[in-house]
MARVEXSE-577274 format. One record per residue: residue number from 0; residue in one letter; x, y, z of N, C-alpha, C in turn. Coordinates in nm, 3 decimals. Layout:
BEGIN
PT:NUM:A:X:Y:Z:X:Y:Z:X:Y:Z
...
This chain:
BEGIN
PT:0:X:12.081:10.539:8.448:11.960:10.644:8.441:11.937:10.683:8.576
PT:1:X:11.918:10.811:8.593:11.898:10.882:8.709:11.748:10.844:8.765
PT:2:X:11.753:10.802:8.890:11.616:10.784:8.960:11.504:10.862:8.900
PT:3:X:11.497:11.013:8.888:11.421:11.103:8.848:11.353:11.059:8.704
PT:4:X:11.469:11.069:8.625:11.462:11.046:8.447:11.376:10.896:8.456
PT:5:X:11.429:10.796:8.541:11.355:10.652:8.505:11.229:10.683:8.581
PT:6:X:11.186:10.731:8.665:11.070:10.762:8.726:10.970:10.852:8.621
PT:7:X:11.025:10.947:8.569:10.922:11.016:8.453:10.902:10.936:8.341
PT:8:X:10.966:10.843:8.296:10.957:10.764:8.188:10.861:10.628:8.241
PT:9:X:10.819:10.600:8.339:10.725:10.505:8.383:10.589:10.518:8.373
PT:10:X:10.510:10.409:8.348:10.365:10.410:8.339:10.342:10.419:8.501
PT:11:X:10.223:10.433:8.534:10.176:10.435:8.655:10.178:10.303:8.751
PT:12:X:10.175:10.179:8.685:10.206:10.072:8.734:10.316:10.047:8.738
PT:13:X:10.415:10.075:8.643:10.549:10.072:8.671:10.615:10.141:8.787
PT:14:X:10.565:10.264:8.793:10.597:10.352:8.898:10.537:10.284:9.035
PT:15:X:10.464:10.246:9.031:10.392:10.155:9.161:10.506:10.055:9.181
PT:16:X:10.533:9.970:9.100:10.612:9.857:9.134:10.781:9.903:9.166
PT:17:X:10.817:10.018:9.096:10.959:10.085:9.147:10.920:10.139:9.310
PT:18:X:10.825:10.172:9.326:10.789:10.228:9.484:10.824:10.132:9.556
PT:19:X:10.751:9.997:9.513:10.738:9.915:9.631:10.869:9.844:9.616
PT:20:X:10.970:9.836:9.543:11.104:9.787:9.545:11.192:9.885:9.619
PT:21:X:11.158:10.009:9.599:11.239:10.090:9.708:11.190:10.057:9.853
PT:22:X:11.063:10.062:9.887:11.003:10.012:10.022:11.030:9.902:10.082
PT:23:X:11.055:9.821:9.960:11.128:9.659:10.030:11.252:9.679:10.063
PT:24:X:11.331:9.743:9.993:11.520:9.769:10.012:11.497:9.833:10.174
PT:25:X:11.420:9.951:10.193:11.418:10.034:10.306:11.350:9.928:10.420
PT:26:X:11.239:9.859:10.422:11.225:9.751:10.498:11.332:9.655:10.544
PT:27:X:11.400:9.607:10.471:11.499:9.497:10.493:11.610:9.541:10.581
PT:28:X:11.653:9.700:10.522:11.771:9.767:10.610:11.703:9.792:10.760
PT:29:X:11.587:9.781:10.779:11.550:9.848:10.878:11.470:9.723:10.968
PT:30:X:11.543:9.614:10.961:11.507:9.496:11.049:11.335:9.418:11.017
PT:31:X:11.321:9.435:10.887:11.212:9.367:10.853:11.206:9.234:10.777
PT:32:X:11.168:9.138:10.782:11.146:9.045:10.720:11.014:9.048:10.607
PT:33:X:11.042:9.025:10.477:10.925:9.054:10.378:10.871:8.899:10.400
PT:34:X:10.731:8.903:10.419:10.651:8.767:10.409:10.592:8.755:10.271
PT:35:X:10.539:8.842:10.247:10.477:8.866:10.120:10.463:8.999:10.035
PT:36:X:10.505:9.008:9.908:10.480:9.102:9.794:10.362:9.102:9.743
PT:37:X:10.266:9.175:9.730:10.170:9.193:9.649:10.073:9.078:9.661
PT:38:X:10.019:9.053:9.789:9.945:8.931:9.836:9.803:8.956:9.780
PT:39:X:9.737:8.889:9.708:9.628:8.902:9.638:9.514:8.807:9.705
PT:40:X:9.394:8.849:9.674:9.277:8.791:9.707:9.170:8.815:9.631
PT:41:X:9.062:8.764:9.611:8.940:8.829:9.543:8.889:8.945:9.572
PT:42:X:8.933:8.981:9.704:8.870:9.142:9.718:8.992:9.257:9.713
PT:43:X:9.122:9.214:9.677:9.244:9.309:9.661:9.343:9.251:9.681
PT:44:X:9.454:9.363:9.696:9.597:9.323:9.728:9.658:9.412:9.844
PT:45:X:9.740:9.365:9.900:9.827:9.391:9.987:9.966:9.426:9.938
PT:46:X:10.013:9.532:9.912:10.176:9.536:9.860:10.235:9.508:9.931
PT:47:X:10.274:9.509:10.083:10.390:9.412:10.126:10.340:9.378:10.259
PT:48:X:10.348:9.255:10.314:10.349:9.200:10.440:10.487:9.156:10.492
PT:49:X:10.509:9.232:10.587:10.626:9.198:10.683:10.642:9.187:10.819
PT:50:X:10.744:9.116:10.870:10.742:9.112:10.986:10.860:9.219:11.074
PT:51:X:10.818:9.287:11.166:10.903:9.412:11.211:10.962:9.341:11.319
PT:52:X:11.075:9.287:11.296:11.176:9.215:11.394:11.202:9.294:11.532
PT:53:X:11.190:9.426:11.522:11.233:9.480:11.660:11.100:9.497:11.756
PT:54:X:10.974:9.519:11.694:10.852:9.514:11.785:10.789:9.373:11.778
PT:55:X:10.830:9.301:11.700:10.762:9.164:11.703:10.628:9.155:11.682
PT:56:X:10.590:9.234:11.538:10.465:9.270:11.500:10.449:9.246:11.350
PT:57:X:10.360:9.209:11.295:10.320:9.193:11.144:10.265:9.334:11.097
PT:58:X:10.345:9.385:10.983:10.304:9.516:10.904:10.244:9.434:10.786
PT:59:X:10.111:9.534:10.778:10.043:9.524:10.655:10.083:9.643:10.578
PT:60:X:10.160:9.664:10.475:10.175:9.798:10.433:10.164:9.848:10.293
PT:61:X:10.093:9.957:10.293:10.040:10.020:10.152:10.153:10.084:10.099
PT:62:X:10.196:10.076:10.011:10.313:10.171:9.942:10.258:10.283:9.849
PT:63:X:10.240:10.394:9.836:10.216:10.502:9.740:10.345:10.570:9.691
PT:64:X:10.356:10.564:9.565:10.458:10.643:9.524:10.433:10.765:9.396
PT:65:X:10.508:10.863:9.414:10.470:10.964:9.369:10.616:11.037:9.317
PT:66:X:10.632:11.094:9.168:10.719:11.148:9.120:10.715:11.282:9.100
PT:67:X:10.591:11.349:9.164:10.550:11.483:9.146:10.455:11.519:9.247
PT:68:X:10.478:11.637:9.303:10.370:11.680:9.401:10.264:11.758:9.350
PT:69:X:10.234:11.748:9.211:10.145:11.791:9.155:10.002:11.732:9.209
PT:70:X:10.002:11.589:9.204:9.904:11.495:9.245:9.874:11.487:9.381
PT:71:X:9.967:11.546:9.464:9.952:11.551:9.586:10.072:11.460:9.673
PT:72:X:10.097:11.465:9.792:10.203:11.342:9.832:10.179:11.216:9.852
PT:73:X:10.253:11.156:9.866:10.208:10.994:9.847:10.126:10.921:9.964
PT:74:X:10.146:10.989:10.087:10.027:10.968:10.198:9.922:11.015:10.194
PT:75:X:9.900:11.108:10.122:9.738:11.159:10.098:9.671:11.063:10.027
PT:76:X:9.728:11.001:9.916:9.642:10.918:9.873:9.596:10.800:9.933
PT:77:X:9.562:10.774:10.028:9.537:10.682:10.131:9.411:10.707:10.185
PT:78:X:9.307:10.679:10.091:9.173:10.741:10.106:9.094:10.666:10.229
PT:79:X:8.976:10.726:10.239:8.887:10.621:10.373:8.844:10.479:10.314
PT:80:X:8.824:10.478:10.156:8.785:10.398:10.102:8.887:10.279:10.117
PT:81:X:9.002:10.326:10.067:9.138:10.243:10.064:9.158:10.166:10.195
PT:82:X:9.159:10.276:10.340:9.169:10.206:10.454:9.088:10.099:10.473
PT:83:X:8.979:10.127:10.451:8.841:10.015:10.447:8.904:9.884:10.403
PT:84:X:8.909:9.908:10.278:8.969:9.764:10.196:9.094:9.741:10.266
PT:85:X:9.185:9.810:10.337:9.314:9.718:10.396:9.314:9.657:10.536
PT:86:X:9.182:9.720:10.590:9.086:9.650:10.736:9.047:9.513:10.698
PT:87:X:8.993:9.515:10.558:8.926:9.385:10.516:9.019:9.291:10.491
PT:88:X:9.125:9.352:10.415:9.231:9.225:10.325:9.310:9.180:10.495
PT:89:X:9.351:9.273:10.583:9.412:9.236:10.695:9.358:9.136:10.776
PT:90:X:9.228:9.139:10.793:9.154:9.039:10.861:9.145:8.889:10.767
PT:91:X:9.145:8.909:10.643:9.142:8.803:10.562:9.271:8.706:10.581
PT:92:X:9.371:8.809:10.559:9.532:8.760:10.533:9.523:8.679:10.710
PT:93:X:9.503:8.754:10.799:9.480:8.677:10.931:9.438:8.572:10.955
PT:94:X:9.296:8.560:10.867:9.227:8.427:10.912:9.306:8.327:10.829
PT:95:X:9.356:8.369:10.707:9.428:8.262:10.598:9.551:8.242:10.681
PT:96:X:9.641:8.292:10.751:9.778:8.267:10.781:9.767:8.237:10.941
PT:97:X:9.695:8.282:11.015:9.679:8.283:11.175:9.801:8.304:11.237
PT:98:X:9.899:8.425:11.201:10.003:8.460:11.275:10.003:8.470:11.408
PT:99:X:10.110:8.428:11.492:10.131:8.448:11.618:10.163:8.577:11.696
PT:100:X:10.192:8.663:11.614:10.223:8.798:11.626:10.104:8.878:11.587
PT:101:X:10.093:9.014:11.662:9.986:9.141:11.661:10.002:9.195:11.516
PT:102:X:9.917:9.218:11.420:9.886:9.294:11.309:9.884:9.455:11.344
PT:103:X:9.935:9.534:11.265:9.931:9.669:11.240:9.958:9.688:11.089
PT:104:X:9.865:9.819:11.077:9.883:9.861:10.922:9.958:10.003:10.925
PT:105:X:10.054:9.993:10.811:10.136:10.087:10.801:10.130:10.168:10.688
PT:106:X:10.166:10.267:10.640:10.144:10.348:10.510:10.317:10.368:10.482
PT:107:X:10.363:10.333:10.370:10.525:10.407:10.323:10.465:10.477:10.184
PT:108:X:10.542:10.596:10.179:10.528:10.696:10.088:10.638:10.719:10.019
PT:109:X:10.657:10.670:9.905:10.789:10.700:9.843:10.798:10.791:9.737
PT:110:X:10.859:10.925:9.736:10.884:11.061:9.656:11.005:11.008:9.583
PT:111:X:11.003:11.050:9.420:11.110:11.024:9.345:11.115:11.170:9.319
PT:112:X:11.238:11.243:9.351:11.235:11.364:9.324:11.329:11.417:9.234
PT:113:X:11.308:11.539:9.159:11.387:11.576:9.016:11.536:11.584:9.050
PT:114:X:11.589:11.579:9.175:11.701:11.608:9.227:11.778:11.456:9.223
PT:115:X:11.707:11.367:9.178:11.737:11.209:9.165:11.752:11.144:9.334
PT:116:X:11.691:11.231:9.430:11.688:11.154:9.560:11.560:11.092:9.570
PT:117:X:11.540:11.023:9.672:11.433:10.944:9.699:11.410:10.959:9.843
PT:118:X:11.278:10.996:9.870:11.241:11.031:10.003:11.142:10.906:10.064
PT:119:X:11.155:10.854:10.138:11.063:10.739:10.196:11.032:10.811:10.340
PT:120:X:10.886:10.779:10.364:10.809:10.834:10.489:10.731:10.692:10.518
PT:121:X:10.770:10.644:10.633:10.720:10.544:10.678:10.597:10.565:10.781
PT:122:X:10.506:10.559:10.805:10.397:10.588:10.932:10.339:10.451:10.966
PT:123:X:10.368:10.402:11.068:10.334:10.281:11.167:10.182:10.344:11.200
PT:124:X:10.131:10.211:11.207:9.974:10.211:11.283:9.923:10.338:11.245
PT:125:X:9.902:10.338:11.116:9.791:10.438:11.046:9.648:10.465:11.096
PT:126:X:9.596:10.358:11.113:9.481:10.316:11.116:9.442:10.201:11.218
PT:127:X:9.305:10.186:11.252:9.270:10.047:11.322:9.175:9.979:11.242
């Protein structure tokens, strides 16, 4: 089944999972080691936590997936509230795991297009 046909048949949660799968594959191809997928605590979830082997940083990654531009582009979906939550979750993860590498917060936007192409946009250090 083509990527777009598959995407249009998915519910919101399934679409998010598909986007995270595309993001993971992208990261692994670009010298990242995946540490956690869907890390959860009582305050929320971090989609992906990965070690960037090129910069020696831990990336806390929010993945946003869209199958249509009608709801806006994926990166536009990271609201101020979501940014605050990611800062809090990052601090909690750091406290629990005590990594020896610096942390940063990234956003990956996954667009599943009607021509069956997948566009991935990776923005590093989106906010502090």
